[in-house]
C-alpha positions as CSV (number, residue, x, y, z in Angstrom):
1,M,0.0,0.0,0.0
2,S,1.1,3.5,-0.8
3,D,2.3,5.9,2.0
4,A,0.5,8.7,0.3
5,T,-2.8,10.1,1.5
6,Q,-6.0,9.0,-0.1
7,P,-7.3,11.6,-2.5
8,T,-10.5,13.4,-1.4
9,F,-13.6,13.9,-3.4
10,E,-12.7,17.6,-3.5
11,Q,-9.3,16.9,-5.1
12,I,-10.9,14.7,-7.8
13,A,-13.5,17.5,-8.4
14,E,-10.6,20.0,-8.7
15,I,-9.0,17.8,-11.4
16,I,-12.3,17.8,-13.4
17,V,-12.6,21.6,-13.0
18,E,-9.0,22.2,-14.1
19,K,-8.9,19.8,-17.0
20,F,-12.4,20.3,-18.4
21,D,-13.7,23.7,-17.3
22,V,-16.7,22.1,-15.6
23,P,-18.2,24.5,-13.1
24,R,-17.5,23.3,-9.6
25,D,-21.1,23.5,-8.5
26,R,-22.0,20.9,-11.2
27,I,-19.6,18.3,-9.8
28,V,-21.8,16.5,-7.2
29,S,-21.7,12.9,-6.3
30,D,-24.9,11.9,-8.1
31,V,-24.3,13.6,-11.4
32,V,-23.8,11.3,-14.4
33,L,-20.4,11.8,-16.0
34,E,-21.9,12.1,-19.5
35,D,-24.1,14.9,-18.2
36,I,-21.0,17.0,-17.5
37,E,-19.6,16.0,-20.9
38,L,-17.0,13.6,-19.7
39,D,-16.5,10.9,-22.3
40,S,-14.3,7.9,-22.2
41,L,-11.3,9.9,-23.5
42,A,-11.9,12.5,-20.7
43,L,-11.9,9.7,-18.1
44,I,-8.5,8.5,-19.4
45,E,-7.3,12.0,-18.9
46,V,-8.6,12.0,-15.3
47,A,-6.8,8.7,-14.7
48,L,-3.6,10.2,-16.0
49,A,-4.0,13.3,-13.9
50,V,-4.6,11.1,-10.8
51,K,-1.4,9.2,-11.5
52,K,0.6,12.5,-12.0
53,R,-0.8,14.1,-8.9
54,F,-1.0,11.2,-6.5
55,G,1.3,8.6,-8.0
56,F,-0.9,5.5,-8.5
57,D,-2.8,4.0,-11.5
58,V,-6.5,4.0,-11.9
59,P,-7.5,1.1,-14.2
60,T,-9.3,2.7,-17.1
61,E,-11.6,-0.3,-17.4
62,D,-13.1,0.7,-14.1
63,L,-14.2,4.1,-15.4
64,K,-17.6,4.3,-17.1
65,T,-19.1,7.4,-18.7
66,S,-22.5,6.1,-17.7
67,G,-21.5,6.2,-14.0
68,T,-21.7,9.1,-11.6
69,V,-19.0,11.3,-10.1
70,A,-19.3,9.1,-7.0
71,D,-18.6,6.0,-9.1
72,L,-15.5,7.8,-10.4
73,Y,-14.4,8.7,-6.9
74,D,-15.0,5.1,-5.8
75,A,-12.8,3.8,-8.6
76,V,-10.1,6.2,-7.6
77,T,-10.2,5.2,-3.9
78,T,-10.3,1.5,-4.8
79,A,-7.2,1.9,-6.9
80,F,-5.5,3.9,-4.1
81,R,-6.2,1.1,-1.6
82,A,-4.8,-1.5,-4.1
83,S,-1.6,0.5,-4.7
């Protein structure tokens, strides 16, 4: 397991805001990723940003555009625990 601190929901939201110019108030746990215009390529960019910022991989097969922001965060925290 990594010695790093687990990313917070807010930190993942910041990545979405910074990379995709999504207004912060639209990034809530139950919003569907497609509804904030995050497609599969965008989710790969999120995974790469997580790796760069936090130092662990998020398996892209765990990221689904039909999921919610909470699902994305769950995938990130699961990957963190596995690192």
